[in-house]
C-alpha positions as a Markdown table, in Angstrom:
| # | Residue | x | y | z |
|---|---|---|---|---|
| 1 | Met | 19.7 | 2.3 | 35.1 |
| 2 | Thr | 20.2 | -0.1 | 32.3 |
| 3 | Gln | 18.1 | -3.3 | 32.4 |
| 4 | His | 18.9 | -6.6 | 30.7 |
| 5 | Ala | 16.9 | -9.4 | 29.1 |
| 6 | Asp | 17.7 | -12.3 | 26.9 |
| 7 | Val | 15.4 | -10.9 | 24.3 |
| 8 | Val | 13.7 | -7.5 | 23.8 |
| 9 | Val | 10.6 | -7.5 | 21.6 |
| 10 | Ile | 9.8 | -4.1 | 20.1 |
| 11 | Gly | 6.0 | -3.9 | 19.5 |
| 12 | Gly | 3.1 | -5.4 | 21.4 |
| 13 | Gly | 0.7 | -6.0 | 18.6 |
| 14 | Gln | -0.2 | -9.4 | 17.1 |
| 15 | Ala | 3.4 | -10.1 | 15.9 |
| 16 | Gly | 5.0 | -9.1 | 19.2 |
| 17 | Leu | 2.5 | -11.3 | 21.2 |
| 18 | Ala | 3.1 | -14.3 | 18.9 |
| 19 | Ala | 6.9 | -13.8 | 19.5 |
| 20 | Gly | 6.3 | -13.6 | 23.2 |
| 21 | Tyr | 4.3 | -16.9 | 23.2 |
| 22 | His | 7.1 | -18.8 | 21.5 |
| 23 | Leu | 9.9 | -17.1 | 23.5 |
| 24 | Arg | 8.1 | -18.3 | 26.7 |
| 25 | Arg | 7.9 | -21.8 | 25.3 |
| 26 | Asn | 11.7 | -21.7 | 24.7 |
| 27 | Lys | 12.2 | -20.6 | 28.4 |
| 28 | Leu | 13.8 | -17.3 | 27.5 |
| 29 | Asp | 13.8 | -14.2 | 29.6 |
| 30 | Phe | 12.2 | -11.4 | 27.6 |
| 31 | Val | 10.4 | -8.1 | 27.7 |
| 32 | Ile | 7.9 | -6.7 | 25.2 |
| 33 | Leu | 8.1 | -2.9 | 24.7 |
| 34 | Asp | 4.9 | -1.4 | 23.2 |
| 35 | Ala | 4.5 | 2.2 | 22.3 |
| 36 | Gln | 0.7 | 2.0 | 22.6 |
| 37 | Ser | -1.2 | 2.9 | 25.8 |
| 38 | Ala | -3.3 | -0.2 | 25.7 |
| 39 | Pro | -3.4 | -3.7 | 24.1 |
| 40 | Gly | -4.5 | -4.3 | 20.5 |
| 41 | Gly | -1.8 | -2.8 | 18.3 |
| 42 | Ala | -2.9 | -1.2 | 15.1 |
| 43 | Trp | -6.4 | -2.8 | 15.5 |
| 44 | Arg | -7.2 | -0.1 | 18.0 |
| 45 | His | -6.9 | 2.6 | 15.3 |
| 46 | Thr | -8.8 | 1.2 | 12.3 |
| 47 | Trp | -12.0 | 2.4 | 10.8 |
| 48 | Asp | -15.3 | 1.5 | 12.5 |
| 49 | Ser | -16.6 | -0.9 | 9.9 |
| 50 | Leu | -13.5 | -2.9 | 9.4 |
| 51 | His | -13.9 | -6.7 | 9.6 |
| 52 | Leu | -11.5 | -9.6 | 9.2 |
| 53 | Phe | -11.3 | -11.5 | 5.9 |
| 54 | Ser | -11.6 | -14.8 | 7.7 |
| 55 | Pro | -13.8 | -16.4 | 10.4 |
| 56 | Ala | -12.5 | -16.2 | 14.0 |
| 57 | Ala | -11.2 | -19.8 | 14.1 |
| 58 | Phe | -9.0 | -19.0 | 11.1 |
| 59 | Ser | -7.7 | -15.7 | 12.5 |
| 60 | Ser | -5.9 | -17.0 | 15.6 |
| 61 | Leu | -2.5 | -16.5 | 17.2 |
| 62 | Pro | -0.6 | -19.6 | 18.4 |
| 63 | Gly | -2.0 | -21.5 | 21.3 |
| 64 | Arg | -5.4 | -19.7 | 21.6 |
| 65 | Leu | -8.3 | -19.9 | 19.1 |
| 66 | Met | -10.1 | -16.6 | 18.6 |
| 67 | Pro | -13.6 | -17.1 | 19.9 |
| 68 | Ala | -16.5 | -16.4 | 17.5 |
| 69 | Gln | -18.2 | -13.0 | 17.7 |
| 70 | Ala | -21.9 | -13.2 | 18.2 |
| 71 | Gly | -23.8 | -12.4 | 15.0 |
| 72 | Gln | -20.7 | -12.0 | 12.9 |
| 73 | Glu | -19.1 | -14.5 | 10.5 |
| 74 | Tyr | -16.1 | -12.2 | 10.1 |
| 75 | Pro | -15.2 | -10.5 | 13.4 |
| 76 | Asp | -14.8 | -6.8 | 13.6 |
| 77 | Ala | -11.7 | -4.8 | 14.8 |
| 78 | Thr | -13.1 | -4.4 | 18.4 |
| 79 | His | -13.4 | -8.1 | 18.7 |
| 80 | Val | -9.8 | -8.5 | 17.6 |
| 81 | Val | -8.6 | -5.9 | 20.2 |
| 82 | Asp | -10.5 | -7.8 | 22.9 |
| 83 | Tyr | -8.9 | -11.1 | 21.8 |
| 84 | Leu | -5.4 | -9.6 | 21.8 |
| 85 | Ala | -5.9 | -8.2 | 25.3 |
| 86 | Asp | -7.1 | -11.5 | 26.5 |
| 87 | Tyr | -4.2 | -13.3 | 24.8 |
| 88 | Glu | -1.7 | -11.0 | 26.5 |
| 89 | Gln | -3.3 | -11.6 | 29.9 |
| 90 | Arg | -3.8 | -15.4 | 29.4 |
| 91 | Tyr | -0.1 | -16.0 | 28.8 |
| 92 | Asp | 1.0 | -13.4 | 31.3 |
| 93 | Leu | 3.2 | -11.8 | 28.6 |
| 94 | Pro | 5.6 | -9.2 | 30.1 |
| 95 | Val | 4.5 | -6.1 | 28.1 |
| 96 | Gln | 5.6 | -2.7 | 29.2 |
| 97 | Arg | 3.6 | 0.3 | 27.9 |
| 98 | Pro | 3.7 | 3.0 | 26.8 |
| 99 | Val | 7.4 | 2.6 | 25.9 |
| 100 | Arg | 8.6 | 4.2 | 22.7 |
| 101 | Val | 11.9 | 2.8 | 21.3 |
| 102 | Ser | 14.1 | 5.3 | 19.6 |
| 103 | Ala | 17.2 | 3.3 | 18.6 |
| 104 | Val | 18.8 | -0.2 | 18.6 |
| 105 | Arg | 22.6 | -0.2 | 18.3 |
| 106 | Pro | 25.5 | -2.6 | 18.9 |
| 107 | Asp | 26.9 | -2.5 | 22.5 |
| 108 | Gly | 29.8 | -4.9 | 22.7 |
| 109 | Gly | 28.4 | -8.4 | 22.8 |
| 110 | Trp | 24.8 | -7.1 | 23.3 |
| 111 | Leu | 22.3 | -5.1 | 21.4 |
| 112 | Arg | 21.4 | -1.8 | 23.2 |
| 113 | Val | 17.7 | -0.8 | 23.0 |
| 114 | Glu | 17.1 | 2.9 | 23.8 |
| 115 | Ala | 13.7 | 4.1 | 24.7 |
| 116 | Asp | 11.9 | 6.9 | 26.5 |
| 117 | Ala | 11.5 | 4.7 | 29.5 |
| 118 | Gly | 15.1 | 3.6 | 29.8 |
| 119 | Val | 17.7 | 1.4 | 28.2 |
| 120 | Trp | 17.8 | -2.4 | 27.8 |
| 121 | Thr | 20.6 | -4.6 | 26.7 |
| 122 | Ala | 19.8 | -7.9 | 25.1 |
| 123 | Gly | 21.3 | -10.9 | 23.5 |
| 124 | Ala | 18.7 | -10.6 | 20.7 |
| 125 | Val | 16.0 | -8.2 | 19.5 |
| 126 | Val | 12.8 | -9.0 | 17.7 |
| 127 | Ser | 11.4 | -6.0 | 15.8 |
| 128 | Ala | 7.6 | -6.3 | 15.5 |
| 129 | Thr | 6.5 | -2.7 | 14.9 |
| 130 | Gly | 4.5 | -3.4 | 11.7 |
| 131 | Thr | 3.6 | -0.9 | 9.0 |
| 132 | Trp | 0.5 | 1.0 | 10.2 |
| 133 | Trp | 2.7 | 3.7 | 11.8 |
| 134 | Arg | 4.3 | 4.6 | 8.5 |
| 135 | Pro | 1.7 | 5.4 | 5.9 |
| 136 | Phe | 2.8 | 6.0 | 2.3 |
| 137 | Leu | 1.7 | 9.0 | 0.3 |
| 138 | Pro | 2.6 | 9.0 | -3.4 |
| 139 | Ala | 4.3 | 12.0 | -5.0 |
| 140 | Val | 1.3 | 13.2 | -7.1 |
| 141 | Pro | 1.7 | 16.6 | -8.7 |
| 142 | Gly | -0.4 | 19.3 | -7.0 |
| 143 | Arg | -0.8 | 17.6 | -3.6 |
| 144 | Glu | 0.7 | 20.6 | -1.9 |
| 145 | Val | -1.8 | 23.1 | -3.5 |
| 146 | Phe | -5.0 | 21.1 | -2.9 |
| 147 | Ala | -7.1 | 23.3 | -0.6 |
| 148 | Gly | -9.3 | 20.6 | 0.8 |
| 149 | Arg | -8.6 | 17.9 | 3.4 |
| 150 | Gln | -6.1 | 15.1 | 2.7 |
| 151 | Leu | -5.9 | 12.0 | 4.9 |
| 152 | His | -4.5 | 8.5 | 4.7 |
| 153 | Thr | -6.3 | 5.2 | 5.4 |
| 154 | Thr | -5.0 | 5.6 | 9.0 |
| 155 | Gly | -7.1 | 8.7 | 9.5 |
| 156 | Tyr | -10.4 | 7.3 | 8.2 |
| 157 | Arg | -13.1 | 6.3 | 10.7 |
| 158 | Arg | -16.7 | 6.5 | 9.5 |
| 159 | Pro | -18.8 | 7.8 | 6.5 |
| 160 | Ala | -20.7 | 10.2 | 8.7 |
| 161 | Asp | -17.5 | 12.3 | 9.0 |
| 162 | Phe | -17.9 | 13.2 | 5.3 |
| 163 | Ala | -21.6 | 13.9 | 5.0 |
| 164 | Gly | -22.3 | 16.5 | 2.3 |
| 165 | Gln | -18.8 | 16.4 | 0.9 |
| 166 | Arg | -17.2 | 15.4 | -2.4 |
| 167 | Val | -14.7 | 12.6 | -1.6 |
| 168 | Val | -12.0 | 11.1 | -3.8 |
| 169 | Val | -10.7 | 7.7 | -2.6 |
| 170 | Val | -7.4 | 6.7 | -4.1 |
| 171 | Gly | -6.3 | 3.1 | -4.2 |
| 172 | Gly | -7.3 | -0.2 | -5.8 |
| 173 | Gly | -6.4 | -2.5 | -2.9 |
| 174 | Asn | -8.5 | -3.8 | 0.0 |
| 175 | Ser | -8.4 | -0.6 | 2.0 |
| 176 | Gly | -9.5 | 1.5 | -1.0 |
| 177 | Ala | -12.3 | -0.8 | -1.9 |
| 178 | Gln | -13.6 | -1.1 | 1.6 |
| 179 | Ile | -13.5 | 2.6 | 2.4 |
| 180 | Ala | -15.1 | 3.4 | -0.9 |
| 181 | Ala | -17.8 | 0.8 | -0.2 |
| 182 | Asp | -18.3 | 2.3 | 3.3 |
| 183 | Leu | -18.8 | 5.8 | 1.9 |
| 184 | Thr | -21.5 | 4.5 | -0.5 |
| 185 | Ala | -23.6 | 3.8 | 2.5 |
| 186 | Ser | -23.9 | 7.5 | 3.2 |
| 187 | Asp | -26.4 | 9.3 | 1.0 |
| 188 | Gly | -24.7 | 12.6 | 1.6 |
| 189 | Val | -21.3 | 11.7 | 0.2 |
| 190 | Asp | -20.4 | 12.3 | -3.5 |
| 191 | Leu | -17.8 | 9.6 | -4.1 |
| 192 | Thr | -15.2 | 9.3 | -6.8 |
| 193 | Trp | -13.0 | 6.1 | -6.5 |
| 194 | Val | -9.8 | 6.1 | -8.6 |
| 195 | Thr | -7.3 | 3.2 | -9.1 |
| 196 | Gln | -4.1 | 2.7 | -11.0 |
| 197 | Arg | -5.6 | -0.2 | -12.9 |
| 198 | Pro | -9.1 | -1.7 | -13.2 |
| 199 | Pro | -10.1 | -3.3 | -9.8 |
| 200 | Arg | -9.2 | -7.0 | -9.6 |
| 201 | Tyr | -11.7 | -8.7 | -7.3 |
| 202 | Leu | -10.9 | -12.2 | -5.9 |
| 203 | Ala | -13.6 | -14.8 | -6.4 |
| 204 | Asp | -16.4 | -14.2 | -4.0 |
| 205 | Asp | -15.8 | -17.4 | -2.1 |
| 206 | Ile | -12.1 | -16.6 | -1.3 |
| 207 | Asp | -11.3 | -15.3 | 2.1 |
| 208 | Gly | -8.3 | -15.1 | 4.4 |
| 209 | Arg | -7.9 | -18.9 | 4.6 |
| 210 | Ala | -7.2 | -19.2 | 0.9 |
| 211 | Leu | -4.9 | -16.2 | 1.0 |
| 212 | Phe | -2.8 | -17.7 | 3.7 |
| 213 | Asp | -2.6 | -21.0 | 1.8 |
| 214 | Ala | -1.6 | -19.1 | -1.4 |
| 215 | Ala | 1.2 | -17.1 | 0.5 |
| 216 | Thr | 2.5 | -20.3 | 2.1 |
| 217 | Ala | 2.6 | -22.2 | -1.2 |
| 218 | Arg | 4.5 | -19.4 | -2.9 |
| 219 | Arg | 7.1 | -19.3 | -0.1 |
| 220 | Arg | 7.5 | -23.1 | -0.3 |
| 221 | Ala | 7.9 | -22.9 | -4.1 |
| 222 | Leu | 10.6 | -20.2 | -3.8 |
| 223 | Asp | 12.4 | -22.1 | -1.1 |
| 224 | Glu | 12.5 | -25.2 | -3.3 |
| 225 | Gly | 13.7 | -23.3 | -6.3 |
| 226 | Ala | 10.5 | -23.8 | -8.2 |
| 227 | Ala | 8.7 | -21.3 | -10.3 |
| 228 | Asp | 7.1 | -18.3 | -8.5 |
| 229 | Thr | 3.4 | -19.1 | -8.1 |
| 230 | Gly | 2.6 | -15.4 | -7.7 |
| 231 | Gly | 1.0 | -16.0 | -4.3 |
| 232 | Val | -1.9 | -13.8 | -3.3 |
| 233 | Ala | -1.2 | -11.2 | -6.0 |
| 234 | Ser | -2.0 | -13.9 | -8.6 |
| 235 | Leu | -5.6 | -14.2 | -7.3 |
| 236 | Gly | -6.4 | -10.5 | -7.4 |
| 237 | Asp | -6.1 | -7.3 | -5.3 |
| 238 | Ile | -9.5 | -7.0 | -3.5 |
| 239 | Val | -11.1 | -9.6 | -1.2 |
| 240 | Ala | -14.9 | -9.3 | -1.9 |
| 241 | Val | -16.0 | -9.1 | 1.7 |
| 242 | Pro | -19.8 | -8.7 | 2.1 |
| 243 | Pro | -19.9 | -4.8 | 2.1 |
| 244 | Val | -17.6 | -4.6 | -0.9 |
| 245 | Arg | -19.6 | -7.3 | -2.7 |
| 246 | Ser | -22.9 | -5.5 | -2.0 |
| 247 | Ala | -21.7 | -2.1 | -3.2 |
| 248 | Arg | -20.1 | -3.6 | -6.3 |
| 249 | Asp | -23.1 | -5.7 | -7.2 |
| 250 | Ala | -25.4 | -2.6 | -6.7 |
| 251 | Gly | -23.2 | -0.7 | -9.2 |
| 252 | Leu | -21.9 | 1.7 | -6.6 |
| 253 | Leu | -18.2 | 0.9 | -7.0 |
| 254 | Lys | -17.3 | 2.3 | -10.3 |
| 255 | Ala | -13.6 | 3.0 | -10.4 |
| 256 | Gln | -12.1 | 5.8 | -12.5 |
| 257 | Pro | -8.5 | 5.7 | -13.8 |
| 258 | Met | -5.9 | 7.5 | -11.7 |
| 259 | Phe | -5.9 | 11.3 | -12.1 |
| 260 | Glu | -2.9 | 13.2 | -13.4 |
| 261 | Arg | -2.7 | 15.9 | -10.8 |
| 262 | Leu | -4.5 | 17.8 | -8.0 |
| 263 | Thr | -5.5 | 21.5 | -8.2 |
| 264 | Ser | -6.6 | 23.7 | -5.4 |
| 265 | Gly | -10.2 | 22.6 | -5.8 |
| 266 | Gly | -10.1 | 19.0 | -7.1 |
| 267 | Val | -8.4 | 16.5 | -9.5 |
| 268 | Val | -7.6 | 16.6 | -13.2 |
| 269 | Trp | -7.2 | 13.6 | -15.5 |
| 270 | Ala | -4.7 | 13.4 | -18.4 |
| 271 | Asp | -7.5 | 14.1 | -21.0 |
| 272 | Gly | -8.4 | 17.4 | -19.2 |
| 273 | Thr | -11.5 | 16.0 | -17.4 |
| 274 | Ser | -11.8 | 17.3 | -13.9 |
| 275 | Ala | -13.8 | 16.8 | -10.7 |
| 276 | Arg | -14.3 | 19.0 | -7.7 |
| 277 | Ala | -13.2 | 17.5 | -4.4 |
| 278 | Asp | -13.4 | 18.5 | -0.7 |
| 279 | Val | -11.5 | 15.5 | 0.6 |
| 280 | Val | -8.9 | 13.1 | -0.8 |
| 281 | Ile | -8.4 | 9.8 | 1.1 |
| 282 | Trp | -5.1 | 8.1 | 0.1 |
| 283 | Cys | -5.5 | 4.4 | 0.5 |
| 284 | Thr | -2.0 | 3.9 | -0.9 |
| 285 | Gly | -0.4 | 1.5 | 1.5 |
| 286 | Phe | 2.4 | 1.5 | 4.0 |
| 287 | Arg | 6.1 | 1.1 | 4.5 |
| 288 | Pro | 7.8 | -0.9 | 7.3 |
| 289 | Ala | 8.2 | 1.2 | 10.5 |
| 290 | Leu | 12.0 | 0.6 | 11.0 |
| 291 | Ser | 13.4 | 4.0 | 12.0 |
| 292 | His | 14.5 | 2.6 | 15.4 |
| 293 | Leu | 16.9 | 0.2 | 13.5 |
| 294 | Ala | 18.6 | 2.9 | 11.5 |
| 295 | Pro | 21.8 | 2.9 | 13.8 |
| 296 | Leu | 22.4 | -0.7 | 12.7 |
| 297 | Gly | 22.9 | 0.4 | 9.0 |
| 298 | Leu | 21.0 | -2.5 | 7.6 |
| 299 | Arg | 18.3 | -1.0 | 5.4 |
| 300 | Gly | 18.3 | -1.8 | 1.7 |
| 301 | Thr | 15.9 | -1.2 | -1.2 |
| 302 | Arg | 12.4 | 0.1 | -0.4 |
| 303 | Gly | 13.3 | 0.4 | 3.2 |
| 304 | His | 13.5 | -3.3 | 3.7 |
| 305 | Ile | 16.3 | -5.1 | 5.6 |
| 306 | Ala | 17.7 | -8.2 | 3.9 |
| 307 | Thr | 16.6 | -11.3 | 5.8 |
| 308 | Glu | 16.9 | -15.0 | 5.8 |
| 309 | Gly | 13.6 | -16.1 | 7.2 |
| 310 | Thr | 13.1 | -13.5 | 9.9 |
| 311 | Arg | 16.8 | -13.1 | 10.8 |
| 312 | Ala | 18.6 | -10.0 | 9.5 |
| 313 | Val | 21.4 | -11.0 | 7.2 |
| 314 | Gly | 23.7 | -8.2 | 8.5 |
| 315 | Glu | 22.9 | -8.7 | 12.2 |
| 316 | Pro | 22.2 | -12.3 | 13.3 |
| 317 | Arg | 21.0 | -11.0 | 16.7 |
| 318 | Leu | 18.1 | -9.2 | 15.1 |
| 319 | His | 14.8 | -10.7 | 13.9 |
| 320 | Leu | 12.1 | -8.9 | 12.0 |
| 321 | Leu | 8.5 | -10.2 | 12.4 |
| 322 | Gly | 5.2 | -9.3 | 10.9 |
| 323 | Tyr | 6.1 | -6.9 | 8.1 |
| 324 | Gly | 4.9 | -9.0 | 5.2 |
| 325 | Asp | 6.0 | -11.9 | 3.1 |
| 326 | Trp | 9.6 | -10.9 | 3.2 |
| 327 | Thr | 9.6 | -11.8 | 6.9 |
| 328 | Gly | 7.5 | -14.9 | 6.6 |
| 329 | Pro | 4.5 | -16.0 | 4.4 |
| 330 | Ala | 1.5 | -13.9 | 5.4 |
| 331 | Ser | 3.4 | -12.8 | 8.5 |
| 332 | Ala | 1.4 | -9.5 | 8.6 |
| 333 | Thr | -1.8 | -11.5 | 9.4 |
| 334 | Leu | -3.0 | -13.0 | 12.6 |
| 335 | Ile | -3.0 | -16.6 | 11.4 |
| 336 | Gly | 0.2 | -16.2 | 9.4 |
| 337 | Val | 2.5 | -14.8 | 12.1 |
| 338 | Gly | 2.6 | -17.9 | 14.2 |
| 339 | Arg | 5.0 | -20.0 | 12.2 |
| 340 | Pro | 7.7 | -17.3 | 11.6 |
| 341 | Ala | 7.4 | -16.3 | 15.3 |
| 342 | Arg | 8.0 | -20.0 | 16.2 |
| 343 | Glu | 11.0 | -20.2 | 13.9 |
| 344 | Ala | 12.5 | -16.9 | 15.1 |
| 345 | Ala | 12.2 | -18.0 | 18.8 |
| 346 | Ala | 13.9 | -21.3 | 18.0 |
| 347 | Glu | 16.7 | -19.5 | 16.2 |
| 348 | Ile | 17.2 | -17.1 | 19.0 |
| 349 | Ala | 17.2 | -19.9 | 21.6 |
| 350 | Ala | 19.9 | -21.7 | 19.6 |
| 351 | Leu | 21.9 | -18.5 | 19.3 |
| 352 | Leu | 21.8 | -17.7 | 23.0 |
| 353 | Ser | 22.6 | -21.2 | 24.1 |
């Protein structure tokens, strides 16, 4: 049986919940379809030592401040999961899970949302599936012949899993630096950290609050036709959270340039230097998880869909939320997703009226 709602939100993580909050305030009938078995989105799957970049009060979704975590200036992922579960319950958001959406396609005057739990028709769809579910692995020569273990950021949990092993961590962003720092805490790990360019640390006093301000200022400048400020990228690549700062200051985070290729037993640099390796951890980023939107034929360069704000240019009934700056300044963050969620809900309400 086909069900109907004014709006179908695909994804029940932080972006989907923020959308639900504002859709409710606009008095729209909606449902949130979440592929996960429990609340928390991608935060349920991160590594054990991960902490936010900002204090709790500056890491909140609209309408509900995140409470502080006892003994922690920067809350950990478990605290975020608890907060998201409480948020969902507090606002009685209509989340159905686990429901995996396979396709969104036009259906006359509606959009048709096809999932393993049934079919919905809707006047509008908000896609909020994020990027965690689509890890990116670079095409490095020899990756297919390496005899050791390879995993992405998404597969890393704790340094104890690598005791006694030679580990190469690839990536000069926050994930690469944090996982490399995490592994330095284990005496049994022989760590090699490689980056495309020398690590660029943000000033030690910069946290998520400043990053949100920088992203917002860049978007405002671009909207006004002013020069591009560079946003967060102009400040650096790595937030010096306490564990990273400690490992760096102790001389434990010494980055090597990117190797040229992998062999069956390790990695080789352009000058012929080599290193043995048992494990390679690819901290090489993500792409937007948008395969469910393929039937709409909207994808452009780098897998992105052209948008104005959050609204898809080629399909005004579709909004994309939480994938990065191209769907709203800092919209992939807890504090940053609120404003684009509010604007998306307002546009949808106007469309459906």
